[in-house]
C-alpha positions in Angstrom: 70.7 -19.9 158.7 68.6 -22.8 157.7 69.9 -24.0 154.4 72.5 -21.8 153.9 75.3 -23.4 151.6 78.7 -24.6 152.9 80.6 -22.2 150.2 84.1 -22.3 149.9 86.6 -22.0 152.9 86.8 -19.0 155.2 89.6 -16.7 156.8 88.3 -15.7 160.3 90.8 -13.8 162.1 90.5 -13.3 165.8 92.4 -11.4 168.5 93.0 -10.7 172.0 90.4 -8.5 173.9 90.3 -5.0 173.5 90.7 -2.9 176.2 90.8 0.7 175.1 90.5 4.3 176.8 90.9 6.2 174.0 90.5 6.0 170.0 93.1 4.8 167.3 91.9 5.4 164.1 94.0 8.4 163.6 97.0 6.6 164.0 99.8 6.6 161.0 102.2 4.4 163.2 103.3 1.7 160.3 103.7 -1.6 162.2 99.7 -0.6 163.7 98.7 0.1 160.1 100.3 -3.6 159.0 98.2 -5.0 161.7 94.7 -3.6 160.9 95.5 -4.6 156.9 95.8 -8.1 158.1 92.8 -8.3 160.2 90.9 -6.4 157.3 91.8 -9.0 154.8 90.3 -11.9 156.5 86.7 -12.6 155.5 85.3 -11.6 158.9 87.2 -10.2 162.1 86.7 -11.2 165.9 87.2 -9.7 169.0 86.4 -9.2 172.6 85.5 -5.9 174.4 86.1 -5.4 177.6 84.3 -2.7 179.0 81.2 -0.4 178.2 81.0 2.9 176.1 80.0 5.8 178.2 77.2 8.1 177.2 74.2 6.5 179.4 73.9 4.9 182.7 75.4 4.9 186.0 78.4 3.6 187.7 78.3 0.2 189.4 79.8 0.1 193.2 83.5 -1.5 191.5 86.5 -0.9 192.2 88.0 -0.8 188.8 85.3 1.2 186.0 86.3 0.1 182.3 84.5 2.9 180.4 85.4 4.0 176.9 84.9 7.0 174.7 82.0 6.6 172.4 84.6 7.1 169.8 86.4 3.5 170.5 83.4 1.9 168.3 84.5 3.9 165.4 88.1 2.2 166.0 86.7 -1.1 166.3 85.1 -1.0 163.1 88.1 0.9 161.5 90.1 -1.8 161.8 88.1 -4.4 160.3 86.1 -6.0 162.8 82.7 -7.2 162.7 81.7 -9.5 165.1 82.2 -8.5 169.2 81.7 -10.4 172.2 80.7 -7.9 175.0 80.1 -10.8 177.9 82.6 -9.6 180.3 83.0 -8.7 184.0 82.9 -4.8 183.3 80.0 -5.1 180.7 77.8 -3.9 183.6 80.0 -1.1 185.0 77.4 1.4 183.8 74.6 -0.8 184.9 71.5 -2.0 182.6 71.8 1.4 180.6 75.2 1.1 179.5 74.5 -2.3 178.2 71.8 -1.0 175.9 74.0 2.0 175.0 76.9 0.4 174.3 75.1 -2.7 172.1 73.2 0.4 170.2 76.5 2.3 169.4 78.3 -0.5 168.5 75.4 -1.3 165.9 75.6 2.2 164.7 78.9 1.4 163.4 78.4 -2.0 161.8 79.3 -4.1 164.3 77.2 -7.3 165.4 77.5 -7.9 169.2 76.7 -11.3 171.4 76.6 -11.4 175.1 74.7 -8.5 176.4 71.2 -7.6 175.6 67.8 -6.1 176.9 66.6 -9.3 178.4 67.6 -13.2 179.2 66.5 -14.3 175.3 68.4 -11.6 173.7 71.8 -11.9 175.4 72.2 -15.3 174.7 71.2 -14.7 170.8 74.4 -15.5 168.1 75.8 -12.2 166.4 75.4 -13.3 162.7 77.9 -12.2 160.1 77.4 -13.3 156.3 80.9 -13.4 154.1 80.9 -12.3 150.7 81.2 -15.5 149.7 77.9 -17.0 151.7 79.4 -18.2 154.1 78.0 -17.7 158.3 79.8 -17.2 161.1 78.1 -17.1 164.5 79.4 -15.8 167.3 78.2 -16.8 171.1 79.8 -14.8 173.8 79.5 -15.9 177.9 81.2 -14.6 181.0 81.8 -17.0 183.0 82.6 -14.9 185.9 82.9 -13.5 188.7 79.9 -11.9 188.0 78.7 -8.3 189.0 75.8 -7.9 191.6 72.9 -7.7 189.3 74.7 -8.0 186.1 72.3 -10.5 184.5 69.4 -9.8 182.3 66.4 -10.8 183.8 62.7 -11.5 182.2 59.6 -9.3 182.6 58.2 -10.3 186.2 54.6 -10.7 187.5 54.8 -11.4 191.1 52.4 -11.4 194.1 54.7 -9.4 196.1 54.9 -6.4 193.4 52.5 -3.8 193.1 52.5 -4.0 189.8 54.1 -6.0 186.7 58.1 -5.0 186.5 59.6 -5.0 182.6 62.3 -7.3 181.8 66.2 -5.7 182.9 69.1 -5.5 180.1 71.9 -7.8 181.5 74.8 -10.4 180.5 75.0 -13.6 179.1 76.5 -15.2 182.4 77.4 -19.3 182.8 77.6 -19.9 186.8 80.8 -21.3 188.1 81.4 -22.9 191.5 84.4 -23.3 193.6 84.2 -26.3 195.9 86.5 -26.7 198.7 87.3 -30.3 199.6 88.7 -30.4 203.3 90.5 -33.5 205.5 88.0 -34.8 208.0 90.1 -32.9 210.7 90.3 -30.0 208.6 86.7 -30.1 207.8 85.6 -30.8 211.8 87.9 -27.8 212.8 86.0 -25.3 210.3 82.4 -26.6 211.4 83.6 -25.6 215.3 84.8 -22.3 214.0 81.4 -21.6 211.9 79.4 -22.8 214.8 81.0 -21.0 217.8 81.3 -17.4 215.5 77.6 -17.7 215.4 77.6 -17.7 211.2 75.9 -21.4 211.1 73.2 -20.2 213.2 72.6 -16.7 211.3 73.0 -18.6 208.0 70.3 -21.0 209.5 67.8 -18.3 210.5 68.5 -16.6 206.9 67.7 -19.4 205.3 64.7 -19.8 207.3 63.2 -16.7 206.6 63.7 -17.5 202.8 66.3 -14.5 202.7 68.9 -17.2 201.1 69.2 -20.6 199.8 69.3 -23.6 202.0 73.1 -24.9 202.5 72.8 -28.0 201.1 75.3 -30.5 201.4 78.6 -29.8 203.0 78.9 -26.3 205.2 78.8 -22.8 203.7 82.2 -20.7 205.1 81.2 -17.4 203.8 80.1 -18.0 201.0 82.6 -21.0 199.7 80.7 -24.5 199.9 83.2 -26.9 201.6 82.9 -30.9 201.7 84.7 -33.3 203.7 87.4 -35.1 201.7 90.6 -36.9 201.5 92.5 -34.0 201.1 92.6 -30.3 200.9 92.0 -29.0 197.7 89.5 -27.3 195.4 87.1 -27.9 192.2 85.4 -25.9 190.0 81.9 -26.7 188.9 80.3 -25.0 185.7 76.3 -24.7 185.8 75.4 -27.2 183.6 72.1 -25.7 182.6 73.7 -23.0 181.2 76.7 -25.3 179.4 73.9 -26.9 178.0 72.1 -24.2 176.3 74.9 -22.9 175.0 75.9 -26.1 173.4 72.6 -26.5 172.1 72.7 -23.4 170.2 76.0 -24.2 169.0 75.1 -27.4 167.9 71.6 -25.8 165.8 74.4 -23.4 164.4 76.7 -25.5 163.2 73.4 -28.2 161.9 72.4 -25.0 159.6 75.8 -25.4 157.7 77.0 -21.9 159.2 80.1 -21.8 161.5 79.8 -20.8 165.1 82.5 -19.5 167.1 82.1 -19.4 170.9 83.9 -16.5 173.4 84.3 -16.9 176.9 85.4 -14.6 179.2 87.0 -15.6 182.5 88.3 -14.4 186.0 88.8 -17.6 187.8 92.4 -17.9 186.9 95.2 -20.7 188.2 97.6 -19.7 191.1 99.8 -19.5 187.7 97.3 -17.2 185.9 99.5 -18.1 182.7 98.1 -21.9 183.1 94.7 -23.3 182.1 92.5 -24.1 184.7 91.3 -27.7 184.0 88.0 -27.0 184.2 87.9 -24.3 181.6 89.7 -26.4 179.5 87.0 -29.4 179.8 84.4 -26.5 179.2 86.1 -25.4 176.0 86.3 -29.2 174.8 82.9 -29.4 175.4 81.7 -26.8 173.1 84.0 -27.9 170.6 82.8 -31.1 170.8 79.3 -30.2 169.8 80.6 -28.5 166.7 82.2 -25.3 167.2 85.3 -25.6 165.2 86.9 -22.2 167.2 86.5 -21.5 170.9 88.7 -18.2 172.4 89.1 -17.2 175.6 89.3 -13.7 177.2 90.2 -12.4 180.8 93.6 -12.9 181.9 95.1 -10.1 180.0 98.1 -12.7 178.6 98.7 -15.5 176.7 97.5 -18.8 177.6 98.4 -22.2 175.4 96.3 -23.2 172.8 95.6 -26.2 171.1 94.1 -27.6 167.9 92.9 -31.6 167.6 90.6 -32.9 165.3 90.1 -29.4 163.3 88.9 -27.7 166.7 90.8 -24.5 168.0 90.7 -24.0 171.3 93.1 -20.9 172.3 92.3 -21.3 175.7 93.4 -17.3 176.6 94.5 -14.8 174.0 95.5 -11.9 175.8 95.0 -8.3 175.0 95.2 -6.8 171.4 95.2 -3.1 173.9 95.4 -3.0 177.3 95.1 0.5 177.8 95.1 -0.1 181.6 95.2 3.1 184.0 97.4 1.4 186.6 100.4 -0.2 184.4 102.6 -0.5 187.0 100.4 -3.0 188.7 101.6 -5.5 185.7 105.3 -6.7 185.5 107.3 -8.6 182.7 106.2 -9.5 179.3 103.1 -11.5 179.5 100.5 -8.9 179.5 101.9 -6.9 176.9 102.1 -9.5 173.9 99.9 -11.8 171.7 98.8 -12.9 168.3 96.4 -12.1 166.0 95.2 -15.6 164.5 94.1 -16.7 161.2 92.1 -19.5 160.8 91.2 -21.0 157.3 88.0 -22.8 158.2 87.1 -25.2 155.1 83.7 -25.5 153.7 83.1 -28.3 156.2 83.7 -26.3 159.1 87.3 -27.7 160.2 90.5 -25.6 160.8 92.2 -26.2 157.7 95.0 -24.0 158.6 95.9 -21.6 162.0 98.6 -18.7 161.3 99.7 -17.1 164.2 101.1 -13.1 163.9 103.0 -11.9 167.2 102.0 -8.6 168.5 103.4 -6.3 171.2 102.0 -3.4 172.9 101.6 -1.4 175.8 105.1 -1.5 177.9 106.6 -4.2 175.7 110.3 -3.7 175.3 110.1 -4.6 172.1 107.6 -2.2 170.5 108.9 0.4 167.9 107.1 2.9 169.2 107.1 2.8 173.2 106.6 6.5 173.3 103.4 6.9 171.7 100.4 7.8 173.9 98.1 6.4 171.8 98.9 2.9 172.5 98.4 1.3 169.3 99.5 -2.6 169.2 101.6 -3.3 166.0 103.0 -6.7 164.1 106.8 -7.5 166.3 109.7 -7.4 164.6 111.4 -10.5 163.5 113.4 -11.7 166.8 110.9 -10.0 169.1 107.8 -12.1 167.2 110.2 -15.3 167.2 110.4 -14.9 171.2 106.6 -14.2 171.3 105.8 -17.3 169.3 108.4 -19.6 171.4 107.0 -18.6 174.7 103.3 -19.4 173.4 105.0 -22.4 171.9 105.9 -24.0 174.8 102.9 -23.9 176.7 100.9 -25.5 173.4 103.1 -28.5 173.4 102.0 -29.5 176.9 99.0 -29.7 175.5 99.9 -31.5 172.0 100.2 -28.8 169.5 103.0 -27.2 168.0 104.1 -24.4 166.8 106.0 -24.3 163.5 107.6 -20.9 162.8 108.8 -19.0 159.6 109.8 -15.7 158.2 107.8 -13.9 156.0 108.1 -10.5 155.0 110.9 -9.7 157.5 108.2 -10.7 160.2 108.2 -14.3 162.4 105.0 -15.8 161.4 103.9 -18.8 163.3 101.4 -22.0 162.5 99.5 -23.8 165.0 100.0 -27.7 163.7 98.5 -31.0 166.0 100.8 -32.9 167.5 100.4 -35.8 165.1 101.7 -33.8 162.3 105.5 -33.7 161.3 106.1 -29.9 160.3 107.4 -29.1 157.0 111.1 -28.5 157.4 110.7 -25.6 154.6 108.5 -23.8 157.0 110.9 -23.2 159.7 111.7 -24.5 162.9 109.5 -26.0 165.9 109.2 -23.8 169.2 
């Protein structure tokens, strides 16, 4: 990527994650085709794929498997996407073979992927797309947790306890996130007594001495959760600094080469209110933006979370889902998981977000869908009234982060624009949410 010319501004389309149980490319539903046209018209379109493609591999012992037919890859390419983030908690649902198969099938359809690979080095590489105007956009995808057992890629190993060298193992690019619970002195003492009298402390010490587990370190190990003494009962989340430093170094290198880095995070460590953005996640996204990524997108929670636009960087903390073909829709009530937005970002030649446009989308069981009875479950651009309500709900979340959503009518639909809080809205563009 070194020596690339900046070129003119470029339009990047990003969407919520795709959880697809069936292909959509045979649909002739008008509002869906209109959505597809808007995605295709961007210079480059990016999404996250939640799951793995069928064909190879064995099911992992997880409660829920997201395995899609191979034909879904054709749908993703047909919709206009070119870069796909694969790092996620379901990427390993068919094990190492499923990882390799999914990458290969997407590649056969002209899709560049990031976040999984044949070895640790490959999982961390960026997926690259060159626009017709000569601009380069690079996607870096990371899984923040929780991770499935064995999902991380492994280097080839030569050890004295192995009869012969072992090859590398495919897996997912994972950045560790640890929860640390702080307990008041009286609670900490009571917990220490419980661990001691139940025999867990002795068991933990014995396994550490055998080398079967790492030493507990400071505080208490309470059945897998670290507890430290503090002034209050609370919890904190810590992101693995080495993994974050590696990502930031890659972002910095992409930016210095003249390309634009887009970072995709997949995360299931939600706040007690899942529509809220956890503080640790906001800090992580901000750190990546600060080193040169003009666009950071979050997936995991199937509903929308707040966006913020500051100093030309867009942090779309929770993009929700563009399609959510869950086999258990009865678990999800209300509107939150059935609405999203297509985000159209105009990046300047210097890699700054000049304009952020929001196209409201409804899908699945949303009452505002024009085609609720369709078995395909296509997403669609919302009508004006429904779309305005979607943007108002999103705008209320963005406002707490200092960004505003301005709504206007265009082509009979509601269209939003995200602006920095210090900017004054153009009265000709509509009202602020």
